[in-house]
PDB file with one MODEL, atoms N, CA, C and O in Angstrom:
MODEL        1
ATOM      1  N   GLU A   1      46.988-128.778  94.497  1.00  0.00           N
ATOM      2  CA  GLU A   1      47.288-127.374  94.752  1.00  0.00           C
ATOM      3  C   GLU A   1      48.563-126.945  94.030  1.00  0.00           C
ATOM      4  O   GLU A   1      48.604-125.892  93.394  1.00  0.00           O
ATOM      5  N   ILE A   2      49.602-127.771  94.134  1.00  0.00           N
ATOM      6  CA  ILE A   2      50.866-127.441  93.474  1.00  0.00           C
ATOM      7  C   ILE A   2      50.673-127.426  91.962  1.00  0.00           C
ATOM      8  O   ILE A   2      51.187-126.548  91.269  1.00  0.00           O
ATOM      9  N   SER A   3      49.932-128.398  91.465  1.00  0.00           N
ATOM     10  CA  SER A   3      49.683-128.477  90.023  1.00  0.00           C
ATOM     11  C   SER A   3      48.934-127.243  89.534  1.00  0.00           C
ATOM     12  O   SER A   3      49.245-126.706  88.471  1.00  0.00           O
ATOM     13  N   ARG A   4      47.967-126.801  90.294  1.00  0.00           N
ATOM     14  CA  ARG A   4      47.200-125.606  89.926  1.00  0.00           C
ATOM     15  C   ARG A   4      48.097-124.369  89.940  1.00  0.00           C
ATOM     16  O   ARG A   4      48.005-123.523  89.050  1.00  0.00           O
ATOM     17  N   SER A   5      48.952-124.266  90.937  1.00  0.00           N
ATOM     18  CA  SER A   5      49.874-123.133  91.023  1.00  0.00           C
ATOM     19  C   SER A   5      50.853-123.125  89.854  1.00  0.00           C
ATOM     20  O   SER A   5      51.170-122.068  89.308  1.00  0.00           O
ATOM     21  N   ILE A   6      51.327-124.302  89.476  1.00  0.00           N
ATOM     22  CA  ILE A   6      52.241-124.397  88.333  1.00  0.00           C
ATOM     23  C   ILE A   6      51.525-123.971  87.054  1.00  0.00           C
ATOM     24  O   ILE A   6      52.106-123.280  86.216  1.00  0.00           O
ATOM     25  N   GLY A   7      50.282-124.375  86.905  1.00  0.00           N
ATOM     26  CA  GLY A   7      49.492-123.975  85.732  1.00  0.00           C
ATOM     27  C   GLY A   7      49.297-122.468  85.681  1.00  0.00           C
ATOM     28  O   GLY A   7      49.402-121.859  84.616  1.00  0.00           O
ATOM     29  N   GLN A   8      49.013-121.869  86.830  1.00  0.00           N
ATOM     30  CA  GLN A   8      48.849-120.412  86.878  1.00  0.00           C
ATOM     31  C   GLN A   8      50.158-119.700  86.539  1.00  0.00           C
ATOM     32  O   GLN A   8      50.163-118.692  85.831  1.00  0.00           O
ATOM     33  N   ALA A   9      51.253-120.229  87.046  1.00  0.00           N
ATOM     34  CA  ALA A   9      52.560-119.635  86.754  1.00  0.00           C
ATOM     35  C   ALA A   9      52.875-119.740  85.261  1.00  0.00           C
ATOM     36  O   ALA A   9      53.421-118.807  84.673  1.00  0.00           O
ATOM     37  N   ALA A  10      52.536-120.858  84.660  1.00  0.00           N
ATOM     38  CA  ALA A  10      52.778-121.050  83.226  1.00  0.00           C
ATOM     39  C   ALA A  10      51.943-120.072  82.414  1.00  0.00           C
ATOM     40  O   ALA A  10      52.439-119.478  81.456  1.00  0.00           O
ATOM     41  N   ARG A  11      50.683-119.901  82.788  1.00  0.00           N
ATOM     42  CA  ARG A  11      49.824-118.942  82.078  1.00  0.00           C
ATOM     43  C   ARG A  11      50.356-117.517  82.246  1.00  0.00           C
ATOM     44  O   ARG A  11      50.355-116.733  81.297  1.00  0.00           O
ATOM     45  N   GLY A  12      50.803-117.193  83.444  1.00  0.00           N
ATOM     46  CA  GLY A  12      51.378-115.872  83.686  1.00  0.00           C
ATOM     47  C   GLY A  12      52.623-115.643  82.845  1.00  0.00           C
ATOM     48  O   GLY A  12      52.816-114.561  82.291  1.00  0.00           O
ATOM     49  N   SER A  13      53.460-116.653  82.752  1.00  0.00           N
ATOM     50  CA  SER A  13      54.668-116.541  81.926  1.00  0.00           C
ATOM     51  C   SER A  13      54.312-116.360  80.459  1.00  0.00           C
ATOM     52  O   SER A  13      54.957-115.581  79.757  1.00  0.00           O
ATOM     53  N   ALA A  14      53.298-117.067  79.992  1.00  0.00           N
ATOM     54  CA  ALA A  14      52.867-116.934  78.597  1.00  0.00           C
ATOM     55  C   ALA A  14      52.339-115.530  78.333  1.00  0.00           C
ATOM     56  O   ALA A  14      52.608-114.954  77.278  1.00  0.00           O
ATOM     57  N   GLU A  15      51.589-114.975  79.283  1.00  0.00           N
ATOM     58  CA  GLU A  15      51.072-113.610  79.125  1.00  0.00           C
ATOM     59  C   GLU A  15      52.212-112.591  79.089  1.00  0.00           C
ATOM     60  O   GLU A  15      52.186-111.643  78.303  1.00  0.00           O
ATOM     61  N   ILE A  16      53.197-112.794  79.936  1.00  0.00           N
ATOM     62  CA  ILE A  16      54.353-111.887  79.947  1.00  0.00           C
ATOM     63  C   ILE A  16      55.097-111.979  78.621  1.00  0.00           C
ATOM     64  O   ILE A  16      55.484-110.959  78.050  1.00  0.00           O
ATOM     65  N   SER A  17      55.294-113.186  78.137  1.00  0.00           N
ATOM     66  CA  SER A  17      55.979-113.382  76.857  1.00  0.00           C
ATOM     67  C   SER A  17      55.229-112.692  75.724  1.00  0.00           C
ATOM     68  O   SER A  17      55.840-112.044  74.874  1.00  0.00           O
ATOM     69  N   GLN A  18      53.921-112.828  75.711  1.00  0.00           N
ATOM     70  CA  GLN A  18      53.108-112.189  74.675  1.00  0.00           C
ATOM     71  C   GLN A  18      53.212-110.663  74.774  1.00  0.00           C
ATOM     72  O   GLN A  18      53.305-109.983  73.752  1.00  0.00           O
ATOM     73  N   ALA A  19      53.196-110.131  75.978  1.00  0.00           N
ATOM     74  CA  ALA A  19      53.302-108.679  76.164  1.00  0.00           C
ATOM     75  C   ALA A  19      54.661-108.167  75.696  1.00  0.00           C
ATOM     76  O   ALA A  19      54.744-107.103  75.083  1.00  0.00           O
ATOM     77  N   VAL A  20      55.718-108.913  75.979  1.00  0.00           N
ATOM     78  CA  VAL A  20      57.061-108.511  75.545  1.00  0.00           C
ATOM     79  C   VAL A  20      57.147-108.532  74.024  1.00  0.00           C
ATOM     80  O   VAL A  20      57.732-107.630  73.426  1.00  0.00           O
ATOM     81  N   GLN A  21      56.571-109.548  73.395  1.00  0.00           N
ATOM     82  CA  GLN A  21      56.567-109.618  71.930  1.00  0.00           C
ATOM     83  C   GLN A  21      55.798-108.447  71.333  1.00  0.00           C
ATOM     84  O   GLN A  21      56.215-107.875  70.326  1.00  0.00           O
ATOM     85  N   GLN A  22      54.691-108.094  71.944  1.00  0.00           N
ATOM     86  CA  GLN A  22      53.902-106.962  71.463  1.00  0.00           C
ATOM     87  C   GLN A  22      54.685-105.654  71.620  1.00  0.00           C
ATOM     88  O   GLN A  22      54.656-104.804  70.730  1.00  0.00           O
ATOM     89  N   MET A  23      55.374-105.493  72.732  1.00  0.00           N
ATOM     90  CA  MET A  23      56.184-104.290  72.935  1.00  0.00           C
ATOM     91  C   MET A  23      57.310-104.223  71.909  1.00  0.00           C
ATOM     92  O   MET A  23      57.629-103.143  71.411  1.00  0.00           O
ATOM     93  N   ALA A  24      57.908-105.352  71.592  1.00  0.00           N
ATOM     94  CA  ALA A  24      58.973-105.378  70.584  1.00  0.00           C
ATOM     95  C   ALA A  24      58.417-104.969  69.221  1.00  0.00           C
ATOM     96  O   ALA A  24      59.063-104.227  68.482  1.00  0.00           O
ATOM     97  N   GLY A  25      57.229-105.450  68.892  1.00  0.00           N
ATOM     98  CA  GLY A  25      56.589-105.051  67.637  1.00  0.00           C
ATOM     99  C   GLY A  25      56.282-103.566  67.610  1.00  0.00           C
ATOM    100  O   GLY A  25      56.487-102.906  66.592  1.00  0.00           O
ATOM    101  N   ASN A  26      55.796-103.042  68.713  1.00  0.00           N
ATOM    102  CA  ASN A  26      55.512-101.606  68.798  1.00  0.00           C
ATOM    103  C   ASN A  26      56.791-100.786  68.649  1.00  0.00           C
ATOM    104  O   ASN A  26      56.799 -99.764  67.962  1.00  0.00           O
ATOM    105  N   ALA A  27      57.859-101.228  69.285  1.00  0.00           N
ATOM    106  CA  ALA A  27      59.137-100.517  69.185  1.00  0.00           C
ATOM    107  C   ALA A  27      59.641-100.526  67.746  1.00  0.00           C
ATOM    108  O   ALA A  27      60.187 -99.529  67.273  1.00  0.00           O
ATOM    109  N   ARG A  28      59.462-101.636  67.052  1.00  0.00           N
ATOM    110  CA  ARG A  28      59.870-101.742  65.651  1.00  0.00           C
ATOM    111  C   ARG A  28      59.087-100.754  64.792  1.00  0.00           C
ATOM    112  O   ARG A  28      59.656-100.092  63.925  1.00  0.00           O
ATOM    113  N   GLU A  29      57.791-100.657  65.033  1.00  0.00           N
ATOM    114  CA  GLU A  29      56.953 -99.718  64.278  1.00  0.00           C
ATOM    115  C   GLU A  29      57.362 -98.271  64.548  1.00  0.00           C
ATOM    116  O   GLU A  29      57.400 -97.454  63.629  1.00  0.00           O
ATOM    117  N   VAL A  30      57.665 -97.957  65.797  1.00  0.00           N
ATOM    118  CA  VAL A  30      58.094 -96.596  66.142  1.00  0.00           C
ATOM    119  C   VAL A  30      59.420 -96.281  65.451  1.00  0.00           C
ATOM    120  O   VAL A  30      59.600 -95.187  64.916  1.00  0.00           O
ATOM    121  N   ARG A  31      60.345 -97.242  65.465  1.00  0.00           N
ATOM    122  CA  ARG A  31      61.642 -97.045  64.818  1.00  0.00           C
ATOM    123  C   ARG A  31      61.463 -96.801  63.321  1.00  0.00           C
ATOM    124  O   ARG A  31      62.103 -95.913  62.757  1.00  0.00           O
ATOM    125  N   GLU A  32      60.599 -97.580  62.677  1.00  0.00           N
ATOM    126  CA  GLU A  32      60.347 -97.398  61.249  1.00  0.00           C
ATOM    127  C   GLU A  32      59.714 -96.039  60.976  1.00  0.00           C
ATOM    128  O   GLU A  32      60.066 -95.377  60.000  1.00  0.00           O
ATOM    129  N   GLY A  33      58.789 -95.622  61.823  1.00  0.00           N
ATOM    130  CA  GLY A  33      58.157 -94.313  61.669  1.00  0.00           C
ATOM    131  C   GLY A  33      59.164 -93.185  61.821  1.00  0.00           C
ATOM    132  O   GLY A  33      59.131 -92.209  61.071  1.00  0.00           O
ATOM    133  N   ALA A  34      60.052 -93.320  62.785  1.00  0.00           N
ATOM    134  CA  ALA A  34      61.085 -92.297  62.983  1.00  0.00           C
ATOM    135  C   ALA A  34      62.025 -92.240  61.788  1.00  0.00           C
ATOM    136  O   ALA A  34      62.459 -91.161  61.382  1.00  0.00           O
ATOM    137  N   SER A  35      62.334 -93.385  61.236  1.00  0.00           N
ATOM    138  CA  SER A  35      63.208 -93.432  60.061  1.00  0.00           C
ATOM    139  C   SER A  35      62.548 -92.747  58.872  1.00  0.00           C
ATOM    140  O   SER A  35      63.200 -91.996  58.145  1.00  0.00           O
ATOM    141  N   HIS A  36      61.258 -93.002  58.670  1.00  0.00           N
ATOM    142  CA  HIS A  36      60.526 -92.344  57.578  1.00  0.00           C
ATOM    143  C   HIS A  36      60.455 -90.834  57.809  1.00  0.00           C
ATOM    144  O   HIS A  36      60.589 -90.053  56.866  1.00  0.00           O
ATOM    145  N   SER A  37      60.246 -90.428  59.046  1.00  0.00           N
ATOM    146  CA  SER A  37      60.189 -88.997  59.362  1.00  0.00           C
ATOM    147  C   SER A  37      61.525 -88.325  59.075  1.00  0.00           C
ATOM    148  O   SER A  37      61.563 -87.220  58.534  1.00  0.00           O
ATOM    149  N   ALA A  38      62.609 -88.982  59.432  1.00  0.00           N
ATOM    150  CA  ALA A  38      63.937 -88.420  59.178  1.00  0.00           C
ATOM    151  C   ALA A  38      64.190 -88.299  57.682  1.00  0.00           C
ATOM    152  O   ALA A  38      64.738 -87.297  57.224  1.00  0.00           O
ATOM    153  N   ALA A  39      63.797 -89.309  56.922  1.00  0.00           N
ATOM    154  CA  ALA A  39      63.984 -89.257  55.467  1.00  0.00           C
ATOM    155  C   ALA A  39      63.148 -88.137  54.860  1.00  0.00           C
ATOM    156  O   ALA A  39      63.611 -87.431  53.965  1.00  0.00           O
ATOM    157  N   SER A  40      61.932 -87.974  55.339  1.00  0.00           N
ATOM    158  CA  SER A  40      61.069 -86.901  54.839  1.00  0.00           C
ATOM    159  C   SER A  40      61.644 -85.535  55.178  1.00  0.00           C
ATOM    160  O   SER A  40      61.600 -84.624  54.351  1.00  0.00           O
ATOM    161  N   ALA A  41      62.178 -85.381  56.372  1.00  0.00           N
ATOM    162  CA  ALA A  41      62.784 -84.108  56.771  1.00  0.00           C
ATOM    163  C   ALA A  41      64.001 -83.791  55.907  1.00  0.00           C
ATOM    164  O   ALA A  41      64.212 -82.640  55.524  1.00  0.00           O
ATOM    165  N   THR A  42      64.790 -84.796  55.605  1.00  0.00           N
ATOM    166  CA  THR A  42      65.958 -84.601  54.740  1.00  0.00           C
ATOM    167  C   THR A  42      65.526 -84.164  53.351  1.00  0.00           C
ATOM    168  O   THR A  42      66.105 -83.243  52.776  1.00  0.00           O
ATOM    169  N   GLU A  43      64.517 -84.820  52.815  1.00  0.00           N
ATOM    170  CA  GLU A  43      64.012 -84.464  51.482  1.00  0.00           C
ATOM    171  C   GLU A  43      63.426 -83.055  51.482  1.00  0.00           C
ATOM    172  O   GLU A  43      63.638 -82.292  50.540  1.00  0.00           O
ATOM    173  N   LEU A  44      62.698 -82.712  52.527  1.00  0.00           N
ATOM    174  CA  LEU A  44      62.123 -81.370  52.627  1.00  0.00           C
ATOM    175  C   LEU A  44      63.221 -80.313  52.687  1.00  0.00           C
ATOM    176  O   LEU A  44      63.101 -79.254  52.070  1.00  0.00           O
ATOM    177  N   SER A  45      64.274 -80.594  53.415  1.00  0.00           N
ATOM    178  CA  SER A  45      65.404 -79.669  53.492  1.00  0.00           C
ATOM    179  C   SER A  45      66.044 -79.485  52.118  1.00  0.00           C
ATOM    180  O   SER A  45      66.386 -78.368  51.728  1.00  0.00           O
ATOM    181  N   ARG A  46      66.200 -80.578  51.394  1.00  0.00           N
ATOM    182  CA  ARG A  46      66.781 -80.500  50.055  1.00  0.00           C
ATOM    183  C   ARG A  46      65.904 -79.672  49.131  1.00  0.00           C
ATOM    184  O   ARG A  46      66.408 -78.845  48.370  1.00  0.00           O
ATOM    185  N   LEU A  47      64.603 -79.887  49.192  1.00  0.00           N
ATOM    186  CA  LEU A  47      63.676 -79.116  48.360  1.00  0.00           C
ATOM    187  C   LEU A  47      63.720 -77.632  48.715  1.00  0.00           C
ATOM    188  O   LEU A  47      63.664 -76.780  47.828  1.00  0.00           O
ATOM    189  N   ALA A  48      63.819 -77.322  49.994  1.00  0.00           N
ATOM    190  CA  ALA A  48      63.894 -75.924  50.426  1.00  0.00           C
ATOM    191  C   ALA A  48      65.167 -75.266  49.902  1.00  0.00           C
ATOM    192  O   ALA A  48      65.143 -74.110  49.480  1.00  0.00           O
ATOM    193  N   GLN A  49      66.263 -75.989  49.928  1.00  0.00           N
ATOM    194  CA  GLN A  49      67.518 -75.445  49.402  1.00  0.00           C
ATOM    195  C   GLN A  49      67.416 -75.207  47.896  1.00  0.00           C
ATOM    196  O   GLN A  49      67.874 -74.182  47.391  1.00  0.00           O
ATOM    197  N   ASP A  50      66.813 -76.161  47.182  1.00  0.00           N
ATOM    198  CA  ASP A  50      66.629 -75.995  45.734  1.00  0.00           C
ATOM    199  C   ASP A  50      65.764 -74.775  45.437  1.00  0.00           C
ATOM    200  O   ASP A  50      66.073 -73.983  44.546  1.00  0.00           O
ATOM    201  N   GLN A  51      64.686 -74.634  46.187  1.00  0.00           N
ATOM    202  CA  GLN A  51      63.786 -73.504  45.972  1.00  0.00           C
ATOM    203  C   GLN A  51      64.492 -72.184  46.291  1.00  0.00           C
ATOM    204  O   GLN A  51      64.321 -71.196  45.577  1.00  0.00           O
ATOM    205  N   SER A  52      65.265 -72.174  47.339  1.00  0.00           N
ATOM    206  CA  SER A  52      66.008 -70.972  47.708  1.00  0.00           C
ATOM    207  C   SER A  52      66.991 -70.591  46.601  1.00  0.00           C
ATOM    208  O   SER A  52      67.152 -69.409  46.294  1.00  0.00           O
ATOM    209  N   ALA A  53      67.638 -71.568  46.010  1.00  0.00           N
ATOM    210  CA  ALA A  53      68.575 -71.300  44.917  1.00  0.00           C
ATOM    211  C   ALA A  53      67.843 -70.737  43.703  1.00  0.00           C
ATOM    212  O   ALA A  53      68.352 -69.835  43.036  1.00  0.00           O
ATOM    213  N   LEU A  54      66.659 -71.257  43.413  1.00  0.00           N
ATOM    214  CA  LEU A  54      65.876 -70.742  42.284  1.00  0.00           C
ATOM    215  C   LEU A  54      65.441 -69.299  42.524  1.00  0.00           C
ATOM    216  O   LEU A  54      65.515 -68.470  41.617  1.00  0.00           O
ATOM    217  N   VAL A  55      64.997 -68.998  43.719  1.00  0.00           N
ATOM    218  CA  VAL A  55      64.565 -67.641  44.056  1.00  0.00           C
ATOM    219  C   VAL A  55      65.756 -66.685  43.980  1.00  0.00           C
ATOM    220  O   VAL A  55      65.609 -65.554  43.517  1.00  0.00           O
ATOM    221  N   ALA A  56      66.914 -67.121  44.422  1.00  0.00           N
ATOM    222  CA  ALA A  56      68.109 -66.277  44.391  1.00  0.00           C
ATOM    223  C   ALA A  56      68.470 -65.901  42.959  1.00  0.00           C
ATOM    224  O   ALA A  56      68.963 -64.798  42.720  1.00  0.00           O
ATOM    225  N   ARG A  57      68.237 -66.787  42.012  1.00  0.00           N
ATOM    226  CA  ARG A  57      68.547 -66.475  40.610  1.00  0.00           C
ATOM    227  C   ARG A  57      67.650 -65.366  40.078  1.00  0.00           C
ATOM    228  O   ARG A  57      68.074 -64.582  39.229  1.00  0.00           O
ATOM    229  N   PHE A  58      66.429 -65.292  40.562  1.00  0.00           N
ATOM    230  CA  PHE A  58      65.512 -64.251  40.095  1.00  0.00           C
ATOM    231  C   PHE A  58      65.821 -62.896  40.725  1.00  0.00           C
ATOM    232  O   PHE A  58      65.509 -61.860  40.138  1.00  0.00           O
ATOM    233  N   ARG A  59      66.421 -62.888  41.893  1.00  0.00           N
ATOM    234  CA  ARG A  59      66.719 -61.639  42.591  1.00  0.00           C
ATOM    235  C   ARG A  59      67.924 -60.920  42.003  1.00  0.00           C
ATOM    236  O   ARG A  59      67.982 -59.691  42.043  1.00  0.00           O
ATOM    237  N   TYR A  60      68.865 -61.640  41.471  1.00  0.00           N
ATOM    238  CA  TYR A  60      70.126 -61.009  41.061  1.00  0.00           C
ATOM    239  C   TYR A  60      70.260 -60.963  39.573  1.00  0.00           C
ATOM    240  O   TYR A  60      71.262 -60.465  39.059  1.00  0.00           O
TER     241      TYR A  60
ENDMDL
END
């Protein structure tokens, strides 16, 4: 009985460890996605400023 309980506890610990590793991987992917989104937003802002400057030259 004790041996069986220890085996179940070990399997439970392994499942928890696997779930934590998966969550860490998911968090890493989310962080990378957020970083790419921020870089894209920065580039889009720069392009908008460039375009605004070009349009301003035609107005004046």
